[in-house]
matplotlib code that plots the C-alpha trace (Angstrom):
import matplotlib.pyplot as plt

x = [97.2, 97.7, 96.5, 96.2, 94.5, 92.8, 90.4, 87.1, 88.6, 91.5, 89.3, 87.0, 89.2, 90.4, 89.1, 87.7, 84.6, 83.6, 81.3, 79.0, 79.0, 75.9, 76.5, 76.2, 73.0, 71.0, 71.6, 70.3, 71.4, 68.5, 67.7, 69.7, 72.8, 72.3, 71.7, 75.0, 76.9, 75.1, 75.8, 79.5, 79.6, 78.0, 80.5, 83.3, 81.8, 81.7, 85.3, 84.3, 86.5, 90.0, 91.8, 90.3, 87.4, 87.9, 84.8, 86.1, 87.5, 86.6, 87.9, 88.2, 89.7, 90.9, 89.3, 90.2, 89.1, 89.4, 92.7, 92.3, 89.1, 88.2, 89.9, 87.2, 87.2, 84.9, 83.7, 84.0, 83.2, 82.2, 79.5, 77.0, 79.3, 80.6, 77.1, 75.9, 78.8, 78.3, 74.5, 75.4, 77.8, 74.9, 72.7, 75.3, 75.9, 72.2, 72.2, 75.2, 73.9, 72.0, 74.6, 77.8, 77.4, 81.1, 81.6, 78.5, 79.8, 83.2, 81.5, 79.5, 82.4, 85.3, 83.7, 80.4, 80.8, 83.4, 82.7, 84.0, 82.6, 79.2, 76.6, 77.3, 81.0, 79.7, 79.2, 82.0, 79.9, 77.8, 75.3, 73.6, 71.0, 68.1, 69.5, 71.1, 68.1, 67.4, 71.0, 71.7, 68.7, 70.2, 73.5, 71.7, 69.4, 72.2, 70.7, 67.1, 65.8, 62.4, 63.9, 64.7, 63.3, 61.5, 61.6, 63.7, 66.1, 68.6, 66.0, 65.2, 68.9, 68.8, 65.6, 67.1, 70.2, 68.3, 66.0, 68.9, 70.7, 67.5, 66.9, 69.7, 67.4, 69.8, 70.9, 73.4, 73.5, 75.7, 78.1, 77.8, 81.4, 82.9, 80.7, 81.6, 85.3, 84.9, 83.3, 86.0, 89.0, 88.3, 86.4, 89.0, 88.8, 91.3, 91.3, 92.3, 93.0, 93.4, 95.4, 93.8, 94.4, 92.5, 89.0, 86.6, 83.9, 86.1, 87.2, 83.6, 82.5, 85.4, 84.8, 81.0, 80.2, 80.1, 77.4, 74.3, 76.1, 74.8, 71.8, 71.8, 70.4, 73.2, 75.8, 73.9, 73.7, 77.4, 78.4, 76.2, 77.4, 81.0, 80.9, 79.4, 81.8, 82.1, 80.7, 77.5, 76.6, 74.7, 72.5, 71.7, 71.0, 68.7, 66.8, 66.7, 67.7, 66.2, 62.7, 62.8, 63.7, 61.1, 58.4, 59.3, 59.2, 55.8, 54.4, 55.5, 54.2, 50.8, 50.4, 48.2, 49.5, 52.4, 54.6, 54.9, 57.4, 59.5, 62.2, 62.8, 66.0, 64.1, 61.6, 64.3, 66.1, 62.9, 62.2, 65.6, 65.4, 62.1, 63.7, 66.5, 64.0, 61.5, 63.2, 63.3, 66.6, 66.5, 68.3, 68.5, 67.5, 70.8, 72.7, 70.9, 73.9, 76.3, 73.8, 73.5, 77.3, 77.9, 75.3, 76.6, 80.3, 79.6, 78.9, 81.5, 80.9, 79.5, 76.6, 75.7, 75.9, 73.6, 71.2, 71.0, 70.5, 67.6, 66.0, 66.5, 64.9, 62.0, 61.2, 61.6, 59.0, 56.7, 57.2, 56.3, 53.1, 52.1, 53.2, 52.0, 49.0, 48.2, 51.2, 49.5, 47.9, 45.6, 42.5, 41.7, 45.2, 45.3, 42.2, 43.6, 46.9, 44.9, 43.0, 46.2, 47.7, 44.7, 45.2, 48.9, 49.7, 53.0, 54.8, 52.9, 54.7, 57.7, 55.6, 53.6, 56.9, 57.3, 53.6, 53.8, 56.8, 54.7, 51.8, 54.2, 55.6, 52.1, 52.5, 49.5, 46.2, 44.8, 41.9, 44.4, 46.4, 43.3, 42.2, 45.6, 45.6, 42.1, 43.1, 46.0, 43.6, 41.4, 44.5, 45.2, 41.7, 40.9, 44.1, 43.2, 39.9, 41.4, 44.2, 47.0, 50.3, 51.6, 55.2, 55.8, 54.5, 58.0, 59.2, 55.9, 56.3, 60.1, 59.4, 55.9, 56.7, 59.2, 56.6, 53.9, 56.2, 56.9, 53.3, 53.5, 49.9, 48.1, 48.0, 49.6, 46.3, 45.7, 49.2, 48.7, 45.5, 47.2, 50.1, 48.0, 45.3, 48.0, 49.6, 49.0, 50.1, 51.5, 51.2, 47.5, 44.9, 41.8, 38.9, 35.3, 34.3, 37.3, 36.7, 33.0, 33.7, 36.4, 33.9, 31.5, 34.0, 37.1, 37.7, 38.3, 38.4, 41.9, 42.5, 45.1, 44.1, 47.0, 45.1, 41.5, 41.7, 41.6, 38.3, 36.7, 38.0, 36.2, 33.0, 33.2, 33.9, 30.9, 28.7, 30.0, 29.4, 25.7, 24.8, 25.1, 24.8, 27.9, 28.7, 31.0, 32.9, 35.2, 32.2, 31.4, 32.9, 32.9, 30.1, 29.8, 26.1, 26.6, 28.8, 32.3, 31.0, 27.8, 25.2, 22.6, 20.0, 22.4, 23.3, 19.6, 18.8, 21.8, 21.0, 23.1, 25.7, 26.4, 30.1, 30.8, 28.7, 30.3, 33.9, 33.3, 31.2, 32.1, 34.8, 33.4, 32.2, 28.5, 28.5, 30.1, 28.7, 29.3, 27.4, 27.6, 25.9, 28.8, 28.7, 24.9, 24.8, 27.6, 26.6, 22.9, 20.4, 19.6, 16.1, 17.5, 20.3, 18.1, 15.9, 19.0, 20.3, 16.9, 17.3, 20.6, 20.7, 23.5, 22.7, 24.8, 22.2, 19.1, 19.5, 18.3, 14.9, 13.6, 15.5, 13.8, 16.7, 20.4, 22.0, 24.3, 22.0, 21.2, 24.9, 25.7, 22.8, 24.1, 27.6, 26.2, 24.6, 27.8, 29.8, 27.7, 28.5, 32.2, 32.5, 31.3, 33.8, 37.0, 36.9, 39.4]
y = [129.8, 126.1, 123.6, 119.9, 117.0, 115.1, 112.2, 112.6, 110.4, 112.7, 115.7, 114.5, 112.1, 114.7, 117.0, 119.6, 121.5, 122.9, 125.8, 127.1, 130.9, 133.0, 134.6, 131.2, 130.2, 127.3, 123.8, 123.8, 120.7, 119.0, 115.5, 116.0, 116.8, 113.8, 111.6, 112.6, 111.8, 108.5, 107.3, 108.2, 106.3, 103.2, 103.4, 103.6, 100.7, 98.5, 99.5, 101.3, 104.1, 103.4, 105.2, 108.2, 110.3, 114.1, 115.9, 119.5, 122.1, 123.0, 126.4, 126.9, 129.4, 128.6, 130.7, 131.2, 128.3, 127.4, 125.9, 122.1, 122.1, 121.5, 123.3, 125.3, 126.3, 128.5, 126.9, 129.6, 127.4, 123.7, 123.6, 121.8, 118.8, 118.6, 118.6, 116.1, 113.6, 113.7, 113.1, 110.1, 108.8, 109.1, 107.1, 104.3, 104.3, 103.7, 100.8, 99.3, 99.7, 96.4, 94.0, 95.9, 98.0, 98.6, 100.1, 102.2, 103.4, 104.2, 106.3, 108.2, 108.9, 109.5, 111.2, 112.8, 114.0, 115.3, 112.7, 114.7, 118.1, 119.6, 121.8, 123.0, 121.8, 118.3, 118.1, 117.9, 120.0, 122.9, 124.1, 127.5, 128.2, 127.4, 123.9, 123.1, 121.4, 119.0, 118.2, 117.6, 115.3, 113.2, 112.9, 112.2, 109.6, 107.1, 107.1, 107.1, 107.2, 108.4, 111.8, 112.5, 115.9, 115.4, 118.8, 120.8, 120.0, 118.4, 115.8, 115.3, 114.5, 111.9, 110.4, 110.2, 108.3, 106.1, 105.0, 104.4, 102.1, 100.2, 99.7, 100.6, 100.1, 97.6, 94.0, 95.1, 94.3, 96.9, 95.7, 98.5, 98.1, 98.3, 101.3, 103.2, 102.7, 103.9, 107.1, 107.8, 106.7, 107.1, 110.4, 113.2, 117.0, 119.8, 121.5, 125.1, 126.7, 130.5, 132.7, 134.3, 137.7, 136.9, 138.3, 135.4, 137.7, 138.7, 135.2, 134.0, 136.8, 136.2, 132.4, 132.6, 135.9, 134.0, 132.4, 131.3, 129.9, 132.6, 134.9, 138.6, 137.7, 135.3, 138.0, 140.5, 138.2, 137.4, 141.0, 142.1, 139.4, 139.7, 143.4, 143.0, 142.4, 138.7, 138.9, 140.6, 138.3, 135.7, 138.3, 140.2, 137.0, 135.7, 138.9, 140.6, 138.5, 135.0, 136.4, 138.0, 134.7, 132.8, 135.3, 134.9, 131.1, 131.2, 133.7, 131.7, 128.4, 129.9, 131.7, 130.0, 132.2, 131.9, 133.1, 129.4, 129.1, 131.9, 131.3, 133.3, 134.6, 135.9, 137.7, 139.2, 140.5, 142.1, 143.7, 145.3, 146.3, 148.1, 149.7, 151.3, 152.4, 154.1, 157.5, 157.6, 155.9, 153.7, 150.4, 147.1, 144.1, 142.5, 145.3, 145.2, 143.7, 146.3, 149.1, 147.9, 147.4, 151.0, 152.4, 150.5, 151.0, 154.7, 154.0, 155.7, 153.4, 150.1, 151.9, 153.6, 150.3, 148.6, 151.5, 151.4, 147.6, 148.0, 150.5, 148.3, 145.3, 147.4, 148.2, 144.5, 143.8, 146.4, 144.6, 141.2, 142.7, 143.9, 140.9, 138.3, 140.1, 137.5, 138.8, 142.3, 142.5, 145.5, 143.9, 146.9, 147.0, 143.3, 143.4, 146.3, 144.4, 141.3, 143.2, 144.6, 141.2, 139.7, 142.4, 141.4, 145.1, 144.6, 147.6, 150.0, 148.6, 150.7, 153.8, 152.1, 151.4, 155.1, 155.5, 152.5, 154.2, 157.3, 155.2, 153.1, 156.4, 157.7, 160.4, 159.1, 157.8, 154.4, 156.0, 158.0, 154.9, 153.0, 155.9, 156.0, 152.2, 152.5, 155.3, 153.3, 150.4, 152.8, 153.9, 150.3, 149.1, 152.1, 151.5, 147.8, 148.6, 151.2, 148.8, 151.1, 149.1, 148.3, 148.2, 151.9, 151.4, 150.7, 154.2, 155.7, 154.3, 154.8, 158.6, 158.9, 159.6, 162.2, 163.8, 163.8, 165.5, 168.2, 169.2, 170.4, 169.4, 169.3, 165.5, 162.7, 161.7, 165.2, 165.2, 161.8, 162.9, 166.0, 163.9, 161.0, 163.2, 165.2, 162.2, 161.6, 159.2, 155.9, 157.2, 158.3, 157.9, 157.4, 159.8, 158.7, 158.6, 156.5, 154.2, 153.8, 153.0, 150.5, 148.7, 148.4, 147.5, 145.9, 142.2, 141.6, 137.8, 136.7, 133.7, 132.3, 131.5, 133.5, 136.7, 135.5, 136.1, 139.8, 139.3, 137.5, 140.2, 142.9, 140.9, 140.3, 143.9, 145.0, 142.5, 143.4, 147.1, 146.5, 144.2, 144.0, 140.2, 138.1, 136.3, 133.3, 134.1, 131.0, 128.9, 130.9, 130.8, 133.2, 132.5, 133.7, 134.4, 134.1, 130.9, 130.5, 127.9, 128.7, 126.0, 126.2, 127.8, 130.6, 131.2, 131.4, 133.9, 136.1, 136.2, 136.3, 138.5, 136.0, 135.5, 139.2, 139.6, 136.6, 137.8, 141.4, 140.8, 137.4, 138.4, 141.8, 142.6, 142.9, 139.2, 138.0, 137.2, 135.0, 131.8, 128.5, 126.8, 126.9, 123.2, 123.2, 126.4, 125.6, 126.5, 125.9, 128.2, 131.5, 130.4, 127.6, 129.6, 132.5, 130.2, 129.3, 132.9, 134.1, 131.7, 133.4, 135.7, 137.8, 141.4, 141.0, 138.5, 140.6, 142.1, 138.8, 138.9, 141.1, 139.5, 137.3, 137.3, 137.9, 139.8, 142.7, 145.4, 143.7, 142.9, 146.7, 147.7, 145.5, 146.8, 150.4, 149.5, 147.9, 150.9, 153.2, 151.1, 150.9, 154.7, 154.9, 152.3, 153.1, 156.9, 159.3]
z = [142.6, 143.0, 140.3, 140.9, 139.2, 142.0, 142.5, 144.3, 147.1, 147.7, 147.5, 150.3, 152.4, 154.9, 157.5, 155.1, 154.2, 150.9, 151.4, 148.6, 149.2, 149.3, 146.0, 144.2, 142.6, 144.3, 142.9, 139.4, 137.6, 135.8, 134.4, 131.2, 133.3, 135.5, 132.5, 130.9, 134.1, 134.6, 131.1, 131.4, 134.7, 133.1, 130.2, 132.8, 134.7, 131.6, 130.8, 127.6, 128.9, 130.1, 132.8, 134.7, 133.6, 133.8, 135.2, 134.9, 137.3, 140.8, 141.9, 145.6, 148.0, 151.5, 154.2, 157.8, 160.0, 163.7, 164.8, 165.3, 163.3, 159.7, 156.8, 155.1, 151.4, 149.4, 146.2, 143.6, 140.6, 140.3, 143.0, 140.7, 140.0, 143.5, 145.1, 142.5, 143.2, 147.0, 146.5, 144.3, 147.0, 149.5, 147.2, 146.8, 150.5, 151.2, 148.7, 150.4, 153.9, 154.1, 152.6, 153.0, 156.2, 156.8, 153.3, 153.7, 157.0, 155.4, 152.7, 155.3, 157.8, 155.4, 152.4, 153.4, 157.0, 159.4, 162.2, 165.2, 164.2, 165.1, 163.6, 160.1, 160.2, 160.3, 156.5, 153.9, 151.5, 152.7, 150.0, 149.9, 152.5, 150.3, 149.5, 152.9, 154.7, 151.9, 151.3, 154.9, 155.2, 152.3, 154.1, 157.4, 155.8, 156.6, 160.1, 159.2, 155.6, 156.8, 157.7, 154.0, 153.0, 149.7, 148.0, 145.7, 142.9, 145.4, 146.2, 142.5, 141.9, 144.8, 143.4, 139.9, 141.0, 143.4, 140.6, 138.3, 140.8, 141.4, 137.7, 135.3, 132.3, 130.7, 131.2, 133.9, 137.6, 139.3, 141.9, 144.4, 145.8, 142.3, 141.5, 144.6, 144.0, 140.4, 141.6, 144.2, 142.1, 138.4, 138.5, 138.5, 138.8, 138.4, 141.8, 141.5, 144.8, 144.8, 147.2, 150.2, 148.7, 145.5, 145.2, 144.9, 143.5, 140.6, 139.9, 139.9, 137.6, 135.1, 135.1, 134.6, 132.9, 129.5, 127.4, 129.3, 132.3, 134.7, 134.7, 135.5, 138.9, 139.6, 138.9, 141.0, 144.0, 143.6, 143.5, 146.5, 148.9, 148.0, 148.5, 152.0, 154.9, 155.5, 159.1, 157.7, 154.8, 156.7, 158.4, 155.3, 153.4, 156.2, 156.9, 153.5, 150.5, 151.3, 152.0, 148.5, 146.9, 148.9, 147.9, 144.3, 144.6, 146.4, 143.8, 140.8, 142.3, 143.1, 139.8, 137.2, 134.4, 132.0, 134.9, 135.8, 133.0, 134.5, 137.1, 140.3, 138.7, 135.7, 137.9, 140.1, 137.0, 135.7, 139.1, 139.2, 135.6, 136.3, 139.3, 137.2, 134.5, 136.9, 136.7, 132.9, 132.2, 129.1, 130.0, 128.3, 130.4, 129.3, 131.1, 134.4, 136.3, 134.9, 135.7, 139.3, 139.7, 138.4, 140.8, 143.9, 143.1, 143.8, 147.5, 149.7, 152.7, 153.7, 155.4, 152.2, 150.3, 152.7, 152.6, 148.8, 149.0, 151.4, 149.1, 146.1, 147.9, 149.1, 145.4, 144.5, 147.2, 145.5, 142.2, 143.8, 145.2, 141.8, 139.8, 142.4, 143.6, 146.3, 148.3, 148.5, 151.9, 151.1, 149.4, 147.2, 145.8, 145.5, 143.2, 141.2, 140.6, 139.7, 137.0, 135.5, 135.5, 133.7, 131.0, 130.8, 131.3, 133.1, 131.5, 133.7, 136.7, 135.9, 136.7, 139.6, 141.5, 142.2, 143.1, 145.5, 147.2, 147.9, 149.2, 151.4, 152.8, 153.6, 150.9, 148.9, 150.2, 149.3, 147.5, 145.3, 144.6, 143.5, 141.3, 139.6, 139.0, 137.5, 135.2, 133.9, 133.3, 131.3, 129.2, 128.3, 127.6, 125.3, 123.4, 123.1, 121.4, 119.1, 118.0, 119.1, 119.2, 122.7, 121.4, 122.5, 126.1, 127.4, 126.5, 127.7, 131.2, 131.4, 131.3, 132.7, 136.3, 135.3, 133.0, 135.7, 138.2, 135.6, 135.5, 139.1, 139.6, 143.0, 142.9, 141.0, 139.5, 138.1, 136.7, 135.2, 133.5, 132.0, 130.6, 129.2, 127.6, 125.8, 124.3, 120.5, 117.8, 119.2, 122.8, 122.4, 125.1, 122.8, 123.3, 123.9, 120.2, 119.2, 122.1, 121.2, 117.6, 118.7, 120.9, 118.0, 115.3, 116.8, 116.9, 120.6, 120.6, 119.4, 117.2, 119.6, 123.2, 124.7, 125.2, 125.4, 129.1, 128.3, 126.4, 129.3, 131.7, 129.6, 129.7, 133.4, 134.1, 132.1, 133.9, 137.4, 136.8, 136.0, 138.9, 142.7, 142.6, 143.3, 140.1, 140.0, 136.8, 137.0, 136.0, 132.9, 129.4, 126.4, 124.0, 120.4, 119.7, 116.0, 116.1, 114.8, 112.3, 110.6, 110.1, 107.3, 109.6, 110.4, 106.7, 105.9, 108.7, 107.9, 104.2, 101.1, 102.8, 105.5, 104.6, 105.0, 108.1, 109.7, 108.9, 110.1, 113.3, 114.6, 117.1, 118.0, 121.5, 120.4, 119.4, 122.6, 126.0, 129.1, 129.8, 131.6, 128.7, 126.2, 125.2, 125.0, 122.9, 120.4, 116.9, 117.3, 115.6, 117.3, 118.2, 120.3, 121.8, 122.9, 125.0, 127.1, 127.2, 128.5, 131.5, 132.4, 135.4, 134.0, 133.2, 130.0, 128.7, 129.5, 126.0, 124.5, 126.3, 123.6, 120.7, 118.1, 115.6, 115.4, 112.5, 111.6, 113.0, 116.3, 116.9, 116.3, 118.6, 121.4, 120.9, 121.2, 124.5, 125.8, 124.7, 126.8, 129.9, 128.9, 128.7, 132.3, 133.5, 131.6, 131.8, 130.1]

ax = plt.figure().add_subplot(projection="3d")
ax.plot(x, y, z, "-o")
ax.set_aspect("equal")
plt.show()
């Protein structure tokens, strides 16, 4: 292992290429990282720091190249800072191009590209596949700025530094020549070059498997691609791994739910976590990488390794179709997954993974699959109305498939019914009477908005079951018949017990409906509300055609009616 302190100029001013291997995460620096670097550069520029400025280590490993060509190196650690510095150089180059074309040309041909090379060897730094197009467009923008690819975090870095150079935000006019010399000469790194015999995967793992530097998904990707033979990595990445990453990115981007706050790495980790739990093994999400490593280390050959990887990624695809239902091509399953998603009933996906495999292998019909998904929905909805804690559902679904198989039933649906009906206590599948009482008495409209989508889903399902008309539910809102804030008229009509009635029945199903008149109805007296409700075409609101007042008994009566419908929908 060779260790040298080196300036950015010396690192780049030779016929060299630094390749970001497939196991590395995509470029992930954010504005806070760029801001720190920029502020340090300005302090250097204004001579607040003397001498050189140490940026940290860059760990590389020489790989075999073509004689007479570039010297290629794998970047095992330090890709974020190296990529950022070359993006910054490209920004400075573009600012120098008009008034100092010779210096701009020097930056391009000495520090950013290998002038006499072609294709991928042309670039001094070669990012991961997902970043390469945008990065290369930034380097190539020297020829034509219009060809700049404006997407991804790589472009955001370019945009950040470009804006800073145009407007520093202080009384400082940057001399671009001085600034570019500062970047090349005064920024230093410790370049650690490992031996050919060193395993870059192990080095990467030991350097990064600390703190929050890497996710479980990063370590998994690293492990898989360093285990594969070098000549097979690109093909596996292109045909199997990258499509998985792209589907996660598309799914997260299109989702309107809280999944927007979740990264592709988080989703991949969860998918693999569910995969290892589907056969009843209790595994912590924090140990997903170790579990995968233990499993794949048992492979006796590369062929077995690749077969196991293909199976894993197939199950990841099942997870994606469930979690991002728009990716499910079968419309009936798409709708079923959408319903489970609206209930935020993701734990059942552990069980559904095994069911999906049987469906995918033509061992289960579409009708059976649909029936199983509907039955799982019933299990969740009945527990929701009877206030059974969902904290035990993880353990339920870890073991459910194993328990269903033990019944040796004629069908999975039959076995599923046997298992769920026999559950009690915290696992219970509430019977009809408990469900009916829950519909009447349980507060189903939560105080926080997080789970109100469930309430709207329940009301939409009750409406859809009772009509053949197409209802545009997106245009409807939940309405409390007895309003959340009682006016004088309401207190009078409810009588002396109005505080008790209001507290007990306000958020129960009997007092809720769907309407497009939510702002108009507000907390108006029932006599005014009912006139608008009678104009509604919704079956849910036909109940009000015969109503002249609204009180405890009428709320209970409506809840009883809704319970009879619910018992037909969410069967046990």
